[in-house]
N, C-alpha and C positions, 0 to 999 in steps of 0.2 A: 441478601437478597432475594424478594419473595421470588416466588418462580411463574408470577405474573409478568415483574418486570427482564426479567429471566428473561422468559420467553419477545418481550420485543425487543429488548437485544438482540437475539438471535433473526428477525427480521428484521433488523438494520442492518442485519453483519450478513446474512447471503444475501440480500439484495443488494451492497454495496459486493462480493462479493462478485455476479451476476454481473453488475459495470463494469466490473475491473476488466475481469474474463475479457466481456465484451468487448471493451478497451483498444485489452491488449494486443490481440486479432485486429483488429479494425488496425491497428498503429504496425503490425509483423504488415496485411496485406499490401501498405498505403511503401513502405520499406522496400519491399517486393517488384509493385507498381518502380518507383524510381530509380531500383536494378534493369527495367526493361525497359525502359526508357531512351532510346536511342540520341546520343547528342553526336551533334558535331564541331563544336569549337571546345579553347578550352572556357572560356565565358557559361559553356551551356556547362558541363564540367563541374566546374569548380560548386555550384547554385545544386547540382548534382546532388554533390558529395555535402555541399552542410543540409540540406533538407533529407540527405540520410544520415550521416550522423546527430540529427533532430531532435530525427523517428526512435534514435537507439536509447541515443539520453531519456528523451521519450518513455518509452516501453522501460526501461528500470525504472523510470518507475513508480508511477506501472504498476511492473511488475516485485516489485518493494513492496508498494502499499499494499498487494493483492495477500503477500507473502505477509503478512500481519497481519489482516486480516481472517485468514486459514488460521493465526497461532489463537486469533482472540475465539475462531471457533472451536479448537480440538481445549484449549480455556475451559469455554463452556459445558465443552460437554463432560469435561474430566471433573467441572465444578468447585476447578478453581481463577474462575472469570470475575476483573473486581478485585482482584488480590494483586499487589506487585511484582513484577517477578524476578527482580534484584532485593526488594529486603520482609514482599508476606503483607508490606500495613495493608490497609484496605486503599482501598483509591477513590477518591472523591466524583463524588456523583453526577456531579458537571464535569466535571471532567471523562467521565464517560461516555455522558449524550453526547456532550460536542465532538470525540472522538474513541465509538465505542470502538477501536480495534486498538489504545490505550492498553499497555501490555507495564509500565513503570510509574508510578508515583510520582509527581514530579520533582522532590526534591533527587531520588535516582534518572531522573530524568536532565534535571542538568545535568546535576552530576559526569553523566556518559555525555553533555556537547561539551561540559569541560572538557575531556577525556581520563574524568577520576578513575572511570569505573567505565568496563568494557563492555 
């Protein structure tokens, strides 16, 4: 992959990293705010509990994606960006343009989703 294209991916990944870090911080703040709300009756407590559970799930999703982005940035620095982390095959350029933090080729990703490869 040429240097110009790698720089474009680095910019995309850095921007996504920033967005995710801001989202995680915002979700954590919302979760703390939900904890501070005084609940009076059982319905309010149930709503508050649901809100905290939803925010917790959302935070986990954002954190997982942030880890993928961080890993892609490390691969970019190490020179292995664009290669499947499982089999070493070159990742399809269209796949990287759609999901620059992808670390697996499509066949390996399918195997992971089927539970064949961990």
